[in-house]
N, C-alpha and C positions, 0 to 999 in steps of 0.2 A: 913453381913460379908464378909468379901477377901475371896475369893476362892485363896488362897497363890500357890497353887499346877499348877492352870493354868493361873496366871500370871506367875510365873516362865517357864512353859514352853513355851509360846508365846514369853515371853523375851529372853529364850535362843534359839528358832528359828530364829527371827529378829537377833540375834548378826551374824548369818551365814550369813546372806545375805551381798554380796558386797559393792552394791552401796544404796548410799539413796534411789534412786528411788525404787529399787526393794523391799527395807525396809519398805517403806511407803505403798506400796499394798501391801505387805503382812499382815501389821499390820490392815491397812483398811479392809481386807478379813476376817482374824480372831477377830477381834475385832467388826464385824459388829452388829449392835442393841446394843453391850454393852461399850458405853461410859466410865463408871467407868473403866472397864477394861484397855480400851485403855489410858486413863489417867495416870493408874498405869505404865503401859509398859513404855510409851514414858518419865515419870519421872525416871525411871530406866535407861533407854537409856542414856538420858542426863546426868545423873550421871557418867555413864559409859564413856562416851565420856569425859568428863572435866577429869577422872580420868586419862583416857588413855594419853588426851593431855598435862597433867600434868608431866608423866611420860617417855615421848619419850625422852625427850632431858632436858639437865641444865634447872636447875629453870631460872635463870637470868645470861646470860652470860656478858662478858665484850663488846660483838658486839651488845649487845640488842638498838635500837632505836623503842621504842613504838611510836603507833599512838596516840596521846592523845585525837584526836577529838570524840567528841561522836557520831559523824554521821556513819549510817551503812547502808549499801545497802541493796536491797532487790527488789522483783519484782514490777514494776513500775518505778524505779530508771532508772537515763539517766547517762551514763558513756560516754563520749567523744561523738560519734557519734552513741552509741549504746544503747537501751532500753531495760532495763532487763526485762524478761517476766515470768520466772518461773525457780526455781533450780533445776537441773539434776543431779547434783552430788557435792561431798565432801569428801575430805581426810583431813589428818592433818593437813595440812598448807595451803590448799586453798581450794575455791569452785566454782563451772563450774555453770553458769547460760544459760538456752536458751537467748539469745535476739535477738532484729530486727536491722538491722542497716538502719539506715534513709537516708544517705546520701554517697558518690555522687549515689548509686544505694540501692534499697530496696531488704535485702534478710534476712533469718534467719541463726544464727550462734553462736558459742559455744564461749562464754567470760571466761575465767579462770582468778581469782582474787586472791592474798594474804587475807587469812584471815586478820580481823581487830586481832591488838597485835600480830599476829605471823611474821611482818617484820624484822626478825633479819638479821643480814648479810647473815650468813648461808643459812637459808631460802630463802632470795633474790635471792641469786646465785644459788641454787638448781632451784629454779623458772626459772631464767633465763636460765638455761644449758636447760630446755625444750622447753624453746621458739626457742633458738637459733638452737636446734636440729632439731625441725620442721621447721624451716626457710631454713635450708641447703638443705633440702629435699623435692624431688618434684616426686610424683610415686602416679600413681592410688588409690594406697593400703596402703598408708599414708595419714592420714586429715592434710590439708593445714594452715598453718599459712596465716593471710588476715592482721594483723594488731597489733600494740601493744605501749603501753603509759603506762601513770599513772594516778593516780586521782589527785584529788585537795591536797588530803593531801600525796602524794608521794608514796603511796601502786601502786606497778606495777600490770598491767594486760596485757594479750595479747586474740589474737582473733582469732578464728579458724574454720576451717569448721565445720559445725555442722552435726555429724555424729549418723542420726537416726535409730536404730537398736536394735539387741539382742546381748549377746556373742556368739561366734563359737560354743560352745558346747551345748548351749540353742537351737541356730537355727536348727544345725544339728538333735535333737532329736526329737523337735517339728516337723520339718519336715521329719522325718525318712530318710536321707539320706544314701543312701547303702556307703559301704567302698570304693569304686572307685570316688563317688561324694565327698565323705570327706576327699578323698587323693587329688582330684583337688583343692578344696578350701585351702586345708594346702599348697600346691604348690605356690599359690597368697601369702599366709601369708611370705612364705621361701622368696619369690622375693620382697617381701617388705622390710625383715629384711636384705636381702644382698644387695640393695638398701641405707639401712640407713649403712651397714657396710663399703660400698664403700663411702661414705660421712664422714667415721671416726666416726662413733656414734656406740655404743653398747648400746642397749635397756637395759637389766638388770632386768627387769621385766616383761617378756613374758609371760601369763597366758590368759585364756580365758576372763576374763573381759576386759584385753587389747585387744582384738582383737574381733571387733565387726562385724557383717555383717549387710548392708543395701543393700538396691534394687534398681538397676537400670535398668529398662525398663524389671521390674519383674524377673530379675537374680540376684543372691546373689554376694555382694561384698564385701570382707573383708576389715577391714579398721583397722590398728594398731594404737593403740593411747595410750597417758599417755608416754612420755618419760620424766617423771620428776626426774629418777633417772640414765637417760642415762650417759653414759661416753664417753669423746672423747679419738681417738686412736693417733691423729697425731696433733691436733690442738687445743688451750686452746677455749674452746665454750664461756667463759667470762671472762674477765679479773678480775673479783670480785673472792675472795678467796672462794673456794669449795674443801674440802677435808671430808674425812669421819671420824667420830673419832674413838677413839678406841674402842674396842668391840661393835662398831653399827653395826650390822645386815642390808645390803641394799638388799632390794628383799623380795620376798614371799617365807616362807621355802620349801612350796609342789613343788615349781617349780624352785627352788633355786639350783647352780649347787656348786659339793664340793669346789670350789676355792672361790665361794662367802662364803660359810658357815666356811670355814677356818680361814677366816679375819685375815691372819698371815702376810699380806702384801704384799703377791704374786698378782703382775699384772694381772688384768682381762682381755682379751683380748675377741675377736670376738667368741670365740668357746664358752663362756659362754650361750651365746645365743643360739648355737646348741643346747647344753644342754636341755634349756626350751624348747626348738621346741619340742625335743625328747618327753619330758613330756607331750607338748600338744598332741603330736602325738598317744601318748601313751593313754591319755584320750577318744581322738575321736576314736578310733580303740575299748577301754575297758569302757570307761565310769567310769572308776576311774583314778586315779594318783596311780605312783608305792607305794607310802606312802603318808597315806591319812594325811588331814590335823589335823583328831581328835589324832591320831597315834603320831604324831610330838609334836602337842600341850601336849597330857598328858606325853611324854617322857620327859619332861624338857629340860632347854638350853642346857647343855652339851651333853646329849643322843641324843637331836635332831641333833646337829651338828655331832656326829658321826655315825650316821644312815645314813646321807646325804653323808658324805666323805666315810665312807669303807662298808655299806652293799649294797650286790649286789641286787637289785630289781628283782622278778620274769619276766620272758619274758612274753609280752602281752598275747600269746596264753596259756601259763601256768595259768596266773592271772586269765581269763576267766574262766579256769577250778574249781577255787578257789570260784568262786561268788556264788556256790549255787542256789537257786532260783530267786537271782537278775539277773543271766544270761538271763534268759527266756525275760525279760525285756528289757536288754540290746539288745540283739540280734533281739528283735521284731524295736525298734528304727533303726535298721540298715537294716533293709528289709530282714533279715535272721532266719534261725532256729541257734540255739545253736550248734549244730555240725557243720555247714555250716562257721558260723561265726569263728569258731576256726581254721578250715580247711584256710579260705581267711586269716587269721591273721599268721599261721604255717610258717615258713619259712622265705621268705622274707622281710613280713613286720615286723618280728619279728628280724631280724636280723639289718635290718634299724634303727630301733627303741632301741636298744641295742648298735649297734657303736654309736649313737647320747648321751647314757647316760654312756659311759665309765667314769670311775672316773679319770683315766688318761687322760686330755686333750688332749695329742700327738696321742693318739689312736681314738680320733673322727674322723668327718669327719673337712677338714681343712676351708671348705666353707659351707656356705647353698646353693651355687650354685652346689656342689658336691653332698651334700643331696637328692635335686630336682633332678638331673640325674638319681641316684639312684631309686626315687622314680618313674620316667618315663620308666626308665628300667624295673623295677616290671609290672608297668602298660601295657608296648607293650610286655610283655612275654618274656624278655630279661635277661640274667645272671646279677646279682647285683653284686656291686663291696663289700658291706658287706657281712660277713659270720660268724659261731661259733667262739668262741674265741679258740685259739691252745692249745695243750695241755701242752704245755710248758709256755704259759703266764697263764694258770689256777696254775700250779705248782709252778711258780713264786709267785703269788697273796698267794696261800696257805701258803708259807714259810714265807713270809712278816707277815701276822697275828698270824702265829704258829711258831714263829722262834726256840724256844726253842725244842719243840718237834719233830721238821723236821728235826733236824741237825743228831739225831740218826738213824731215819728211813732213810735220805738219804745216808748213807754209807752202809745198807744192800741192796738199790734197785738201786744203781747207775748204776752195770751192766747190771741189768734188762732192766732199762730204756733207757738206751742208745739206743739200737736197734729201740726202740717205738719211741724216738725222732727225729732219721734221717729219719725214714719213715715217720714222720709225715711234717716233714720240705720240704722233696722231694715233697711229695703231695701236699701242700701248693704252693710249688714256681711254679710248675706244672700247678697248679690252676691258681695263678695270670699271669703265660705266656698268659693261654688260655685269660684270662679276658681281658687283655691286647691287645691281638690280634683281638680279637672281637670289642674291641672298635675303633681299627684303621681300621678293613675293614667295619665298620659300618659309620666310618666318611668319608671314601673314596666313599662308597655308597651314604651317603648325598651329597657329593661334585657333585658327577656324575649328580645326581638330580637337583643339582642347576644349573648344566650347562643346562640341560634339559628346566628347566623353564626359563631360561634367552633366548632360542633359538639357543643354541651352540649345537647344536645335535651332531657336530665331536668331538667337546671335551667333549661331555660326553658319547659317545662311547669309546673315547680314553680310559677315565679313567676309566671306568667299564670294561675294557677290564681284568685287571688284577685280578678281583673279581669272576670272573666266575666259576673257582675251589673252593672258599672259603668253607669252613666246615660250617662258620657262616653265611654269607649273601650270597653263591651260588645262589639260588634259585632266589632270590631276583634279584640278577645281572643282570641274565640270562633273567628276565621278562622282567627289564628294557631295556636290548641289543633288546628283541624282538620288542620293542616300537621303539627305535631309528631305528633300521633297517627299519622298516615299514616307519618310514619319510624320511631316507636316500635313501632307494634303492626299495622302494615298497611292493608289499604282497607276492610277490611269496618269496624270502629270509626269509622274517618275518614269515610265516607259517612254514618253516621248523624249526625254531629256536621254536616256539610256541609249535610244535607238540610233540617235547620232554618234555616240560614242563607240560604235562597235565601227566604225570606219577609222580610226584612231589606231596608233601604233599599237603593237600586239599586246604589250603587257596590259594597256588600258583597255582594248577590245575585249581581251580573255576575263576582265573583269566585270566589265558590260554584259556579255554574256549571260555569266555564270550568276549575275544579279536577277536579268531578266529572267533566266531557267527558273530562279526562285519564287519572282514575283507571279508568273505564268501560274505555278503550280498553286501559288496561296492564293491566287485571285480567282481561280475555277470557280466558280458560283453554283456549282453542284447539279446543273439542268443537266441530263442525260444529252440535251441537245447541242451543247456546247463543250462538254467535258473532252470528249476527243481531240477536236479544235487546239483546246487550252493545254490539252497534254503534249501534242505532236509539237506546240510552239516551244513550249519548257522543254523537251529531249532535243529539237535543233539548238536552243542556246547552248544547251547543257554540252552537248556533243562539239559545238564550235567553239566553247570557252575553255575545255579541256583541250583540244586540239592546241589553240595557239597559248597556253599556261607554258610559264617559263620555268625551270628548278630552280628558283631562287628565294631568298629569303622575302623580301620585299613582294615578290606574287603569294607566298604561302599567306603570308599576313594579311595582303587584302582577300584574300579567300577565306581566312578566319573571319573576317567582317562580316561574311554576309552567307556562311555554312547556316543550314538550318537546326543543327544538333550539338549537345553540350560537347557528346564524344569526337563530332568532327571538328570542332572550333580548337579542342584541343590539340588534335592530331595535326591540325596544320600548325600551329603555334610552335608544337613540339619540332614540327619537321624544319619551320624557318629557324630557331635559336639552333636546332643542330648543324643548318647548313651553314649560319654564321652568328656564332654566339655573340658577337658584339652589335646587333642587329636592335638598337634601342626600343625601337617600336614596337616589337616584337615580344622583348623582355616585358615592356609597361602592360603589353594589355593582357601575357599570359600572370602575371603580378596582380591584374586585376581580376582575371578570369578565378586564379586560386583564390581570391579573396571572396568573389561570390560563393565558389566551392566549398569556403572554410577550410580549406587545404592551407593553414597558415605557416607550416615550414617549406612549401613550395613558394609561397608568396615571399616568405623573408629570403630564400636562394634567389629569387629574381628579382626582389628589391634589394640586394646587396652588388648585384649585378648592374643593377640601373644605377648606383651610388659611384661604382667605379667606372662606368662609361659616361656619366654624367656626373661629376661631383660638384657640379656648378647649378644643378637641377634639384629645386625641392620637393617632388614629389617621388623620388627613390626615398628619401629619408624618412618621410611623412608616411609612407606604404610599410617601410621596414619597421616605424614605430606601434604602427597600429599591428601588423603581425606579431611583435613582440607582446604587445598588452594584451591580444586574444591568447596568447599562449601562460600569460600572468607573469610575463618578466617585464611589469612595471618601470622598474629604476633605468634598465636599458631604454625603454620604450622614451621614457623623459628624457634621456640624452640624445634620441634622436630626432624627435619632435624639436629638441632645441637647435639642431643642425638644420633642421629645414626650417626654422623662424629665423635662424641668421643668414640662410640664404636668401629667404622672399620675406621680409620683415612686414609687409604690407598687405599678405594673403590672411584674410580672417579665417579661412577654411582651418589652416594650419594652425591658429590658437586653439579653434574650436577642437579639434580632433587632442589636443593636450590636455584641454579642459576636461574632455570624457576622461582621460585617464587619470589624471588629478582627483576627478569625482569616486573612480573606481579605487583608489589609494586613500580615500577618504583627506587629500587634502584640500580642504574646502575654500581656505583663503587663495590658495594658489590656481584653483578652480575659478573662485570668482574674479580674479586680476584675469586671468583668458579671455571669461565672459565680458566683461568689460572692454577689451581689448576689441572684442570682435563689432559690439555695440557701435565703439568707437569708429572702426574702421567702415561698418556698413550698417549705417544708423535705421536705413528703411526696411531691414529685415526682420521680422518678427519673432522668427524662432530664435535669433540671438536674444532679444530682449527676453523671451522666454526663460531662456539658458541662464539668462543673469538673475533673473528670480528667483530661478530654482538653489543656486549658489548661493544667494543671500538669505533664504531659507535657511539651508544646510549650515550654514557659519552663523545661524542665529541673528542676523539683521533682520527683525521683522518690520520694524519702521520703514525701512529703504524697502523691503520685500513688497509691503504693503502699496509703497508711491510706484516701484515699479510694474506690479499689476494693472494699478489704475492707470497709470499712462498707456497701459498694453492696450486695456480696451477702450479706452475715450479718445485716442488716437487713430484707432480702428485698426493699427497692426495686426492683431487676432481679434477674430470674432469672441464672445465671451463663452460660447458653448466651446469651441475649440480650444480656447486657453483652458477652462476647468477639464477638459478631456486629456489635454495635454496632461496637466498636472497630475492627474490620474495615473496616467502611464507612468510617469517618473516615479512617483510613488511605490506603484509595484514593482517596478525593476531594481528600486534602491532597496524595499526589503528582501526583494529574492536575491541580491545579494549580500544579504547578511549584514546591511547596514540600517541604521535610523535616518529617516528623512528630515528629521530637524534636533537640535541638541537636546540631550536629555533634562537638560535642568530647567529649562523654561519651556512649555506649549504655547505654538503658536495660536493665536483667536484672532478673529475675524472672518470678514468675509471674503477674504482673499483666499484664506487656507481653506472653505468648509468642504471644499471638492477634495481637497487633500487629504482630511480627517475622513471622510465616507469612503475613499478608495481604500485607506490602510483598514478600515473594519471590513469591508469586502474581502480585501486580501487575506485578514487573517483570519476570516469565516469559511472562506473556500481553501484554506492551508491545512485546515484541521481537515478536510475530507479530502482534498487533492493534493496534486505536485503538477507546478507548472515544467513543462518539457517543451515549450516552443515560444520563445518570447517576444516572437513576432511572424505569425502567420494565421490562417484560418481554414475552415471546411476539413478538416481532419477525416481520412476513412483507413478501415484497418485493413490488414493483412490476412488472410484467412486463419492463420496461425496465432494472430494476437501479438505480435511480437515485434511487429511494425506498422507506422502511421505512415499515410503518404498526406499532404497537404499542401496548402497554396502558402508559397514563399513569396514576401514581398508584399506589394500593398497593389490596390485594384489600379489595373492599368500598366504594371510594371512589373510582374509575377512569373513566377515558375512553380513548376510542380518539384517537392522534395521530398525524400523518404528518410525516415526517422528509425535508428533502430534503438529498441527503447531500453533493451540490454545493454548495451556499448555505449548509448548515445551518438553513435557515428552519423554524420549524415549523407545522402548522396543527391543531386541537382541530378531530376530526371528529364527535364525538357524545359525548355522555355518557347517563348512565351506560354502561359498556361493558368488555369485556376478552375478550383471546384472538382478536384479529383475523384472518383469512385472507384475502388477495386474489384475486381471482377471475384466472384465466390470460387470457383478453381484458382485464382492468384496468378492469373497467366498476363492479366492484361489492367490496366489503368486504362479508364475514358476521363476525358475532361473538357472542358470548354475552353475555348479560344477566342481570341480576338485577332482581326486580321493586323498586324503590326510588326514593326521592325525592330526585334529587341535583342541586344548586347548580352552577354555574359557580365559585361561590365556595369549593365543599367541598374542589375541588383544591388551593386553597391551605393548607390548613390539614395539619397535620403530625399524622398519624394512625396508629393501629396497625394491623396489618391483621385484617380481621374479615368473616364471613358479614352480610349485611343482615338485619335482625332478623326477615323476611318473607319469605327467602330462596328463591327458586325460579329457577333455571337454566334459559335459552329460548334458542334463537339466530334473530339475525336478521338482515338485512340491510341496508346501506345503500349508496348511489351513492357513490363513491371520490371523486368532484369535490364534495361536500359538497351538492347539489342533492337537492332532493325529501326526503321524510320517510323515517325508518327503516320499515321493514316486519317484522313478528312472522312465524316461520316454523315454529319447533313447540318443545315443549319438550325440552329436551338441553345440550350444550355442546361443547366443542371442535371446532368447523366446521372443515372443510377441502372444498377443491373436488375437482368431475371435472375430466378433460381440457378436455371443450368448455363450460365453464362453465356448463351446465345444470341441474348437480344440487350438492345439498351435502351432503357425508356429516357425520356427528355423533354422539354420545355419546348415547344417550337416559338418562342417568342410570341411576337404583337399579335401572333393569331389565337392567343388562347386557348393553346390544343397541348394536351399530354400526349406525344406519340410515342412509335418505337420503332428500330429499326434491326434488321437483323446483321451479324457480323458477318463479313467475308464472301457476300453473295453478288455484292453490288446492288442490292434492291433498294427499292425507294421508300421513305418512313411511311409508316402506317400510322394515321390517327387514330387515337384511343378514345378519346372523350375530351369535349370541349370545357374550360374551366374558367373563371373568371380570375387568374393568377398568374403571374410570374413564378410562382413555385410550388409546385405540385410532387406528389412522390406517390409512388405505388407499393403496396403494402408488400411484404416478402411473400406471401401467398398466391401474390398478383389477382386478389379477389376486390380489393380495395384501391381506391386512391383517395388521397386527403389534401388539402388546400386550403389556403386563407385568401379572404377575399379583401377590400381594401378597406374595410369599414371593422377592421379587427375580427371578425367572425370567422371560423374555421368550422369545414366540411369535411365528412367523410362519405366517398359517393362507392356505391356498389357496383361494378363494372357491368355484373351479369343483368342488372334490371336497369343500371343509369339514373337509380333514387338515392337522394340522402338519408343515409340512415344512422348518421349522428352529427348533432351541429354544439358548437358551443363558442362562448365569448369571454375572450380574455380583458376584463375592465382596464379602462384607461390605457389601452393600446391601441393606437390608430396604424392600418396600413399589415401587410400579410407577412408575420415573421416568418422565421426558417422553421420547417417543422420535419422531422425523420421517425421511421419507424425503427422500434427493438428489430431484432433478429426473430422473434418470436410471433412480434405481429400483436402483441397484447397492449403496448406501451407506444404513443408518443410524445416526442419533445419538441417543445416549443420555445425558442428563443425569441427573448422581446427587450427592448430598452428599460422594462419594469420589471425584469426576473426571468430566472429558466423556470420554464413549468412542465410537468409531466401528465399526460393524459392517460387515464386507465380506461380500456376498451370495456372492461367487464361492467365498471362502476358509472360508467359514463359521466366521469367528472374531471375535474382537472386543477393539481395540487400547485403551488408554486415553492419550489424546493431551496433556489436560491437569491436573494436581493441581489441586484446591480442591472449591469446592462451583457445580455449573453447572447449570441448569436446559433450557430450550427451544431449539436450534438450529434455523437456517433456512438452506439454501442458497438463493443467488441463481440467476435463469435459468442454464440452461447456458452461454450464450455471454458471460456475465459473471463467472463464477467467483468469486463472494464467500462468504462465510458469517456469517452474523449468530449471535453466541454470547449465550447468555444466563449471566451470572455471579450466583451465586445467594449471598443471607446471609439465606436463609428461616429464620423466615417476616416480617423485619421487611423488606428491601431487595434490591432487586434492580437491575439495570443491563445494557446490551446493548454488546457490543464487535463490531467489525466487522473480519473478516481477509481478505486478498485469497489466492486458492489458485493452485498452480499448476496449468494447465489438462492437464498432461503424466503428473502422478502422481496416485493415489487420496487422499483427504483425510486420510488416517492421517499417510500420508508426507509432505503437507506441511505439516501442522501440527505434526509431530512434532520428535524423536524418539519413537516411542509405547514404551508398556510392556507385557508381556504381564499376564495374570493374577495368574502368581507375583511378576513384577516390583512390582505394585502392590502385593503383600499385603506383601511385604518394605519397600516405601518407609512402608504404612501401619503396619508393626512399628516400623520408625524413629521416627515420628512419634508414637505412643503412648509411646515410651521416653523423648525429648524432654520429653514432659508430665509424665510418672513423676518425672522429674531434677528438676522444679518441684516436684511434688504428689506426694512418695511415698504420701500418705494417702488416695488417691482410690481408690477400690475399682473404678471403673467402667471406670479406663483401664487395671486390669491383666485385665478381663475382656474389654475390648475387644483386647487385645495376644494375649491368650490365642487370640481368634478368628482372627486374624491367623496363629497357628505352626498352628494346626488346620488352615487350609488347606493350608500348607506341609510339613505331616507333620512338625512337629517336637515331639514328643509330650513332650519332656523340658523344654522351655521354654513349652509349653502347659498342664503340669500343676503347673509352678513357678507359674505367672501363677495360675492357679485357686486355689493352695492360700495366696497373699497374697490373693487377693480374697477368699477365706473366712474368713482371719484378720482384715481390715479389716474384714468386715459384723458379726463378731461376732455379739450378740444385737440388731442394729438392724434387722432385716428377717429374721423367720423363713423367710417364703415364697421370697425370693432365695436365701437360703442353702440352702435343701432344692434348688432351682432349679439351681444354680450346682455342689450337689454331685453332682445327677444327670447334669448336662453333664460332669462328671469321670469318672463311672462308666461312660458312654456315649460320650466323645468320638470314637472310631473311626468311628460311625456317623453319617457328614458329612451326609446326607440326609434324616434322619427324625427321632426323639423329640430328637437333642442340638442341632437347628438350632431346634425349636419352643421348648426349652426356654431355650437361649441367649435368644431374641426376647422370653420371656417375661421372663428375668433384666434384659435392657436396657431392657424397657420399664418395669418397676418400678423398677430403678434411677435412671431418668430421663434416660437418655442419649438416647433419641429422642422427638421432639414429633408433636403431630398426629396423622395417621393411624395412627402407631405406638401410642398409647393404643388405639384401637380394636383393633388386630390383637392387642395383648398381652391387652384384654379379653375378647376371641374365644375366644383359646386357653385363658385362665384358666377360660372358663366351659363350651366344649366339646369339650375336650383329649379322646383318646381314654384318653391318661395319668392315671391319680389322682393322679399326684404334681404332676401341673403344674395341678390344678385348686385354685380357691379360688372360691367365690361371692361371698363379704363382698368380696374383693379386685378380683373381677371388676366388682362392682358399681361400685366407689368409682371403677377406671380408665373404665369405661365413659361414667359421668356426668361425666369431666372430657374425654373425645372429645365428647359430645352439647353441653355448653356451650361447646366451642371453635366447633360449627357453629349455635349458637343453636336446637338443639333443632329442627332441618329438615333433616337428614340421614338418609333412611329406612334407611342401611345401619346407620348408628352406633347408633338407636333400636333397631332389630334385634338388636344386641348387647348393648346393654343389658335388652331382654328377656330375652335367653338367658342373662345374668347373675342376672337376678331367680330363673329359674329354676332353677341352679345353687343358689343361696342358700335355696330353697324356698317363697318367696314368690309361689306363681303365678298369684295374685291380679293382681299388680304385672306380672308376665308378660306376662297376656293382657292385660293394658290397654296395654303400651307396643308390644305385637305388632300391635294393632290400628290403633295409630297411626303404626307404622310402614308398613303397608299405605296408609294414608289417604293418607300422604305419596308414595306412587309416584306414576311420570307417569299423565294420563289415557288416553295412546294405548293402553295395557296394557288387554285384556281380564281382569280379576281380576287379584289379586295372584298372584305366580310361585307356582309346585307347591312349592318348598321354604319359601315364609313361611307358605302353608296349612299345609304339614306339621307345622310347628313351634309354629304356633299350637293343632292341634289336640291337640298332646302337652301343653302346657301348661296345656288346658281340661282334659286329664285326669290331672293333676300328676304329668308325668313333664319331665325335661328335656330337652334336646336333644344330643346326641353325636355329635360329627365323625368319620367312620370313614376319610374323606380331606380334605387341606387344600384341595381342590380341588369338594368334594361342594358348598358352599356355593351 
């Protein structure tokens, strides 16, 4: 006998299931072991389905086109390139199958096809709407359309992304997501809907079953599906007729907006989706909808319409209080107690939901973006725009509902109500003004932070200044100002600012304490008298900061901005994102951190999250494009570049990033378009003009390229040397990617391209012997096993220490800031140089010019090579290298001109070993010798036991001390300079040039691996690292050779300048440089001719340069005394050298024993340039400036600057060097300083 009650119960429950898949799963479970029961239930469901389908529309309208084919599809059927696997969904008009695409690639998809017999024109039109709606959209939270077509019998289908998952409400309940986690998912849904609205699409049926949650890398990702009843706002989605028949209700009643339910012909706009989103949020918070499906179904059609249109829903918090025993279960699914859940929902979330559910759509949020912004304000504990409805509005609504009774009552109450209404209006207006002011101030602060993230510190400081007294963001603004002052002016001024902030609220005070702790740790001068005091202050601030620290995403984000290690930075950002996946600042900071770490997969994930959280912000799209480009996905990268530009079409950096991608794809015409756009948007930025020049060359537009090159030089956008160096680096990068730097059909000719041709020759020469392994880095050092390189990543003033595994190609950023690493022989530690500066991981991603940090003071630090532990300060100084037993570090003690050593781990003071007149000295592996170069291009090897020079040589045509290093066996030294790479053989006592071009530091690998890391230099802009294998049976010079003798080198350089003169015959400097080559080659006739030509070209342009060159002409036979000095002055004045040469030239002009070389005013001018380039923190350069003022007769200035130079000396020295003291006394007595010998200084 049939159990009718049971059949009915199972049937009714099955009817409630929204999808066929859910229904089948329920029936299988409920009828388990009872096939008769299952048969009865399924028969009833089939009858119900047929009845519903029959009454859904007109029986047979005039537009019916029946499919008379008897063929029906099912699992196993093939439609086009797709094999149907199983049915996963069914609606009134269509069926959805999981299918397998067989070609051109194999993947699982969802195929939606109109049901047999349902292909009326109206249904086809509605079906086409969904396909076209999905096709025009491209958003990570909206299912994508892959393909479309029709069967042999004409029934249309389309193929879309297969979304595996459950509805958003089921997922949240099953995984017991708390309120904040639900809000973060909901924000992503809103962003998807906002994207649809921007594309002109209104969904009209937003409900939980149309928002599926799928997992990507274990993280939930919402997908909005089923645009079957979508509506276009601006364009016709289909040419077929699509309209809603009279009295036909579109949507799902429980989630339907009042205007949808009204069916009055009122045009539906995007705010209908905002209403439905409000219902969805209501359900996510409370577990129920404002009006249940049961209530609406039982009310009848007209009453249902009235409820939706007129009945005000309860606030979510009030609704929770009506749930009775169910509330406990609802709260448990949100990881809260009933009381806590009501507290969390009450207030902001109540008002956000109720603003979305306004019956009058003009009172809802205008866009979903506004709704997201309000939710974000709630999450960040900021005032929300939504609020309780005013008394006036409530009164108006009451009168509208009860017009007759209200009229009489209104007459009596009008006088009493008047004052109340006025008061309410005043308060509301005041509150709205405060909210607007808050948003404005918040926006200004965000802009300042954006400037900071781009490295525009002064712009950030200027922007934040106006917010310091803001009632809304004042403390936050002052905290940012403290960080900026630390960057721009050093720790002293920053401490004053931050000590005021420790009195603020806990969150701000905590960050101020932690930043002060870091400052005191890093400001410790290394003097035993003060170290304990600094360490104690650091400890106290650290403890206070940790005590006040709150476990919030915002707090961890702020901490990430001040911690001192790479590991801690990532830990803080990971914790912030874990606590609040939707915390945009943390996502952004972590994406930039991953960028710096070259973790492009991690960067891609966070960039996707950024676009989801703020799809109106271009940064997320731009970072996503960069991540895709760096992983070789150029086509996708361009798509996201385009999206970024669409959002912010006036931002030149976005076009520049797309230009880079196009260049790597060899799409040179498109790259040229972007380069031109950058110049158009920011015409004063020289680098954009340079990129335009490169794109013109790459696309074969040589005449235009020459014009752009000349414009860059003549307008001063870039100095000529820097332009040539940038062009050379561009050629190297292009050739290394396997591309040509110009079209093969015609070779570019002319002065504009000379540096590029030379760079190509050097690259090809080097590529025969070595491989480029680091495209932007310098000063490499080897691990003891010869498998890894540690090197300086970035540019001077914005760099860190990175490790490259040569076998895998993987890199690991060890620490920032830092440069010039040295790996200990036992492999445990890496010593490095560090400047006192505040540097973020994101700073390594910025395109910057090399420069000294403002409050620069070089120090030697060590850190464990495996990245564990904290870096440790050793001493003031630079250029560290290790003793052979790994117990000591040798280093240069800066302006004191001493090579010193310090023991590791015992807290002892540095031990001076030997004075040397160089910023760069290096102790031999056997610790018997020290090698250094002086300012005159001479290199010396001193025996430490006797303090005597045992070898000396000079590299011709080189001014200043190059970077030298010993081979592991101590038999050879490398010397990198602007005119080639040289190897000195200790046994033969001679130097051989092995490579032409500009080179820097080189480093041999351990003896049993026989490799050498070569630093290719484009000083001061760029540097790169190459690795060459060496023949173990021959010396390095022979292995890298063939080498050139000094004479062959000079002839090579003479030929080099001849080529330059052929292109630029009016350049006086080229003649002077070639004359120097001929001087060394003893070719008096050619040297004289070049000097004569140099003088003729100089004319009246520079009297001092003319007199110096004349002096050179008169004394050219004396190659080691005055002529060299004169030549150096002339070269410096003509601008043929940079950086240290300015200082050297100024010193000669100020102190030369030859009166003809002295010029005080010129010396002051050039010395000032040298000081500016080092941010007025180089004691040696300021010493030169003092001498220059003394030569100019301005002794007060000379005394002032001499004292400043002495102040800047390292504290390890007891008093200033005698020569500085001697000069100070001379200036005080009104006398200039004269140098009797170049080495007296």
